[in-house]
mmCIF file of the C-alpha atoms, coordinates in Angstrom:
data_MODEL
# 
_entry.id   MODEL 
# 
loop_
_atom_site.group_PDB 
_atom_site.id 
_atom_site.type_symbol 
_atom_site.label_atom_id 
_atom_site.label_alt_id 
_atom_site.label_comp_id 
_atom_site.label_asym_id 
_atom_site.label_entity_id 
_atom_site.label_seq_id 
_atom_site.pdbx_PDB_ins_code 
_atom_site.Cartn_x 
_atom_site.Cartn_y 
_atom_site.Cartn_z 
_atom_site.occupancy 
_atom_site.B_iso_or_equiv 
_atom_site.pdbx_formal_charge 
_atom_site.auth_seq_id 
_atom_site.auth_comp_id 
_atom_site.auth_asym_id 
_atom_site.auth_atom_id 
_atom_site.pdbx_PDB_model_num 
ATOM 1  C CA . MET A 1 1  ? -3.233  23.235  -17.540 1.00 0.00 ? 1  MET A CA 1 
ATOM 2  C CA . GLY A 1 2  ? -0.582  21.625  -20.102 1.00 0.00 ? 2  GLY A CA 1 
ATOM 3  C CA . LYS A 1 3  ? -2.289  22.411  -23.239 1.00 0.00 ? 3  LYS A CA 1 
ATOM 4  C CA . GLU A 1 4  ? -0.052  25.487  -23.727 1.00 0.00 ? 4  GLU A CA 1 
ATOM 5  C CA . HIS A 1 5  ? 2.755   22.888  -23.698 1.00 0.00 ? 5  HIS A CA 1 
ATOM 6  C CA . GLY A 1 6  ? 0.916   20.583  -26.364 1.00 0.00 ? 6  GLY A CA 1 
ATOM 7  C CA . TYR A 1 7  ? -0.386  17.957  -23.763 1.00 0.00 ? 7  TYR A CA 1 
ATOM 8  C CA . VAL A 1 8  ? -3.322  17.318  -21.580 1.00 0.00 ? 8  VAL A CA 1 
ATOM 9  C CA . ASN A 1 9  ? -2.626  16.562  -17.861 1.00 0.00 ? 9  ASN A CA 1 
ATOM 10 C CA . TRP A 1 10 ? -6.034  13.900  -17.468 1.00 0.00 ? 10 TRP A CA 1 
ATOM 11 C CA . MET A 1 11 ? -5.466  13.927  -13.849 1.00 0.00 ? 11 MET A CA 1 
ATOM 12 C CA . ASP A 1 12 ? -5.588  17.473  -13.261 1.00 0.00 ? 12 ASP A CA 1 
ATOM 13 C CA . GLN A 1 13 ? -8.781  17.756  -15.204 1.00 0.00 ? 13 GLN A CA 1 
ATOM 14 C CA . ILE A 1 14 ? -10.045 14.870  -13.183 1.00 0.00 ? 14 ILE A CA 1 
ATOM 15 C CA . PHE A 1 15 ? -9.307  16.707  -9.846  1.00 0.00 ? 15 PHE A CA 1 
ATOM 16 C CA . LYS A 1 16 ? -10.593 20.162  -11.152 1.00 0.00 ? 16 LYS A CA 1 
ATOM 17 C CA . GLU A 1 17 ? -13.970 18.524  -12.085 1.00 0.00 ? 17 GLU A CA 1 
ATOM 18 C CA . TYR A 1 18 ? -14.104 16.736  -8.804  1.00 0.00 ? 18 TYR A CA 1 
ATOM 19 C CA . GLU A 1 19 ? -13.127 19.999  -7.034  1.00 0.00 ? 19 GLU A CA 1 
ATOM 20 C CA . ARG A 1 20 ? -15.875 21.978  -9.113  1.00 0.00 ? 20 ARG A CA 1 
ATOM 21 C CA . GLU A 1 21 ? -18.540 19.387  -8.173  1.00 0.00 ? 21 GLU A CA 1 
ATOM 22 C CA . GLY A 1 22 ? -17.724 20.138  -4.224  1.00 0.00 ? 22 GLY A CA 1 
ATOM 23 C CA . GLY A 1 23 ? -16.327 16.720  -3.981  1.00 0.00 ? 23 GLY A CA 1 
ATOM 24 C CA . LEU A 1 24 ? -13.661 17.951  -1.581  1.00 0.00 ? 24 LEU A CA 1 
ATOM 25 C CA . LYS A 1 25 ? -16.105 19.609  0.861   1.00 0.00 ? 25 LYS A CA 1 
ATOM 26 C CA . ASN A 1 26 ? -17.255 15.634  1.806   1.00 0.00 ? 26 ASN A CA 1 
ATOM 27 C CA . ASN A 1 27 ? -13.921 15.027  3.063   1.00 0.00 ? 27 ASN A CA 1 
ATOM 28 C CA . PRO A 1 28 ? -13.765 14.872  6.840   1.00 0.00 ? 28 PRO A CA 1 
ATOM 29 C CA . GLY A 1 29 ? -10.586 17.224  7.158   1.00 0.00 ? 29 GLY A CA 1 
ATOM 30 C CA . PHE A 1 30 ? -12.062 19.826  4.884   1.00 0.00 ? 30 PHE A CA 1 
ATOM 31 C CA . GLY A 1 31 ? -11.306 23.400  6.020   1.00 0.00 ? 31 GLY A CA 1 
ATOM 32 C CA . LYS A 1 32 ? -9.185  22.171  9.149   1.00 0.00 ? 32 LYS A CA 1 
ATOM 33 C CA . PRO A 1 33 ? -5.335  22.747  9.475   1.00 0.00 ? 33 PRO A CA 1 
ATOM 34 C CA . LEU A 1 34 ? -3.422  19.661  8.933   1.00 0.00 ? 34 LEU A CA 1 
ATOM 35 C CA . PRO A 1 35 ? -2.058  17.939  12.029  1.00 0.00 ? 35 PRO A CA 1 
ATOM 36 C CA . GLU A 1 36 ? 1.685   18.339  13.489  1.00 0.00 ? 36 GLU A CA 1 
ATOM 37 C CA . SER A 1 37 ? 2.403   14.959  12.778  1.00 0.00 ? 37 SER A CA 1 
ATOM 38 C CA . ALA A 1 38 ? 1.736   15.446  8.925   1.00 0.00 ? 38 ALA A CA 1 
ATOM 39 C CA . LEU A 1 39 ? 4.398   18.213  8.632   1.00 0.00 ? 39 LEU A CA 1 
ATOM 40 C CA . SER A 1 40 ? 6.993   16.891  11.067  1.00 0.00 ? 40 SER A CA 1 
ATOM 41 C CA . GLY A 1 41 ? 9.466   13.979  10.243  1.00 0.00 ? 41 GLY A CA 1 
ATOM 42 C CA . ASN A 1 42 ? 9.926   12.012  7.083   1.00 0.00 ? 42 ASN A CA 1 
ATOM 43 C CA . ILE A 1 43 ? 6.882   11.955  4.424   1.00 0.00 ? 43 ILE A CA 1 
ATOM 44 C CA . TYR A 1 44 ? 7.524   8.391   3.572   1.00 0.00 ? 44 TYR A CA 1 
ATOM 45 C CA . ASP A 1 45 ? 7.281   7.383   7.303   1.00 0.00 ? 45 ASP A CA 1 
ATOM 46 C CA . ASN A 1 46 ? 4.129   9.287   7.379   1.00 0.00 ? 46 ASN A CA 1 
ATOM 47 C CA . PHE A 1 47 ? 2.866   7.628   4.640   1.00 0.00 ? 47 PHE A CA 1 
ATOM 48 C CA . LEU A 1 48 ? 3.672   4.194   6.166   1.00 0.00 ? 48 LEU A CA 1 
ATOM 49 C CA . THR A 1 49 ? 1.841   5.164   9.276   1.00 0.00 ? 49 THR A CA 1 
ATOM 50 C CA . LYS A 1 50 ? -1.221  6.163   7.525   1.00 0.00 ? 50 LYS A CA 1 
ATOM 51 C CA . ALA A 1 51 ? -1.104  3.331   5.330   1.00 0.00 ? 51 ALA A CA 1 
ATOM 52 C CA . LYS A 1 52 ? -0.790  0.916   8.262   1.00 0.00 ? 52 LYS A CA 1 
ATOM 53 C CA . ASP A 1 53 ? -3.583  2.811   10.252  1.00 0.00 ? 53 ASP A CA 1 
ATOM 54 C CA . ALA A 1 54 ? -5.730  1.845   7.342   1.00 0.00 ? 54 ALA A CA 1 
ATOM 55 C CA . GLY A 1 55 ? -5.246  -1.519  7.005   1.00 0.00 ? 55 GLY A CA 1 
ATOM 56 C CA . PHE A 1 56 ? -2.886  -1.374  3.723   1.00 0.00 ? 56 PHE A CA 1 
ATOM 57 C CA . LEU A 1 57 ? 0.003   -3.657  3.548   1.00 0.00 ? 57 LEU A CA 1 
ATOM 58 C CA . PRO A 1 58 ? 2.500   -3.464  0.902   1.00 0.00 ? 58 PRO A CA 1 
ATOM 59 C CA . LEU A 1 59 ? 3.157   -6.159  -1.336  1.00 0.00 ? 59 LEU A CA 1 
ATOM 60 C CA . TRP A 1 60 ? 6.696   -7.243  0.164   1.00 0.00 ? 60 TRP A CA 1 
ATOM 61 C CA . ILE A 1 61 ? 5.225   -7.353  3.480   1.00 0.00 ? 61 ILE A CA 1 
ATOM 62 C CA . LYS A 1 62 ? 1.981   -9.325  2.425   1.00 0.00 ? 62 LYS A CA 1 
ATOM 63 C CA . TRP A 1 63 ? 4.471   -11.653 0.627   1.00 0.00 ? 63 TRP A CA 1 
ATOM 64 C CA . GLN A 1 64 ? 6.741   -12.183 3.947   1.00 0.00 ? 64 GLN A CA 1 
ATOM 65 C CA . LYS A 1 65 ? 3.442   -12.959 5.892   1.00 0.00 ? 65 LYS A CA 1 
ATOM 66 C CA . GLU A 1 66 ? 2.485   -15.856 3.122   1.00 0.00 ? 66 GLU A CA 1 
ATOM 67 C CA . ILE A 1 67 ? 6.053   -17.217 3.392   1.00 0.00 ? 67 ILE A CA 1 
ATOM 68 C CA . ARG A 1 68 ? 6.052   -17.190 6.897   1.00 0.00 ? 68 ARG A CA 1 
ATOM 69 C CA . GLU A 1 69 ? 2.757   -18.928 7.115   1.00 0.00 ? 69 GLU A CA 1 
ATOM 70 C CA . GLU A 1 70 ? 3.478   -21.537 4.400   1.00 0.00 ? 70 GLU A CA 1 
ATOM 71 C CA . LEU A 1 71 ? 7.219   -22.469 5.737   1.00 0.00 ? 71 LEU A CA 1 
ATOM 72 C CA . PRO A 1 72 ? 6.233   -24.833 8.469   1.00 0.00 ? 72 PRO A CA 1 
ATOM 73 C CA . GLU A 1 73 ? 4.062   -27.039 5.933   1.00 0.00 ? 73 GLU A CA 1 
ATOM 74 C CA . LEU A 1 74 ? 7.042   -26.833 3.483   1.00 0.00 ? 74 LEU A CA 1 
ATOM 75 C CA . VAL A 1 75 ? 9.437   -28.052 6.162   1.00 0.00 ? 75 VAL A CA 1 
ATOM 76 C CA . ARG A 1 76 ? 6.980   -30.953 6.826   1.00 0.00 ? 76 ARG A CA 1 
ATOM 77 C CA . LEU A 1 77 ? 6.605   -31.905 3.307   1.00 0.00 ? 77 LEU A CA 1 
ATOM 78 C CA . LYS A 1 78 ? 10.371  -31.815 2.996   1.00 0.00 ? 78 LYS A CA 1 
ATOM 79 C CA . LYS A 1 79 ? 11.169  -34.139 6.110   1.00 0.00 ? 79 LYS A CA 1 
ATOM 80 C CA . MET A 1 80 ? 8.615   -36.383 4.772   1.00 0.00 ? 80 MET A CA 1 
ATOM 81 C CA . ASN A 1 81 ? 10.052  -36.448 1.236   1.00 0.00 ? 81 ASN A CA 1 
ATOM 82 C CA . GLY A 1 82 ? 13.365  -37.049 3.012   1.00 0.00 ? 82 GLY A CA 1 
ATOM 83 C CA . THR A 1 83 ? 12.139  -40.166 4.864   1.00 0.00 ? 83 THR A CA 1 
ATOM 84 C CA . GLU A 1 84 ? 10.469  -41.644 1.683   1.00 0.00 ? 84 GLU A CA 1 
ATOM 85 C CA . SER A 1 85 ? 13.874  -41.164 -0.087  1.00 0.00 ? 85 SER A CA 1 
ATOM 86 C CA . GLU A 1 86 ? 15.754  -43.214 2.564   1.00 0.00 ? 86 GLU A CA 1 
ATOM 87 C CA . LEU A 1 87 ? 13.208  -45.963 2.506   1.00 0.00 ? 87 LEU A CA 1 
ATOM 88 C CA . MET A 1 88 ? 13.686  -46.445 -1.310  1.00 0.00 ? 88 MET A CA 1 
ATOM 89 C CA . LYS A 1 89 ? 17.401  -47.180 -0.641  1.00 0.00 ? 89 LYS A CA 1 
# 
């Protein structure tokens, strides 16, 4: 696929090889119809739900969590610095 257009699609080749070796038959949903939830609603929302169920955190959520965890310590350090500055006056 793609060679007739002057390029090679590596992902197609990898997938076809995987399929030829029977890799798809090891998937738990092989040969079963897709659930109704996969066919309804918004694809992005479906992805987020599946990713969340699998324990995946998008980068921006991971950063938000890190900031929330570090914020109290930063506030404490800022307050400490403020009192030190006042003592030097």
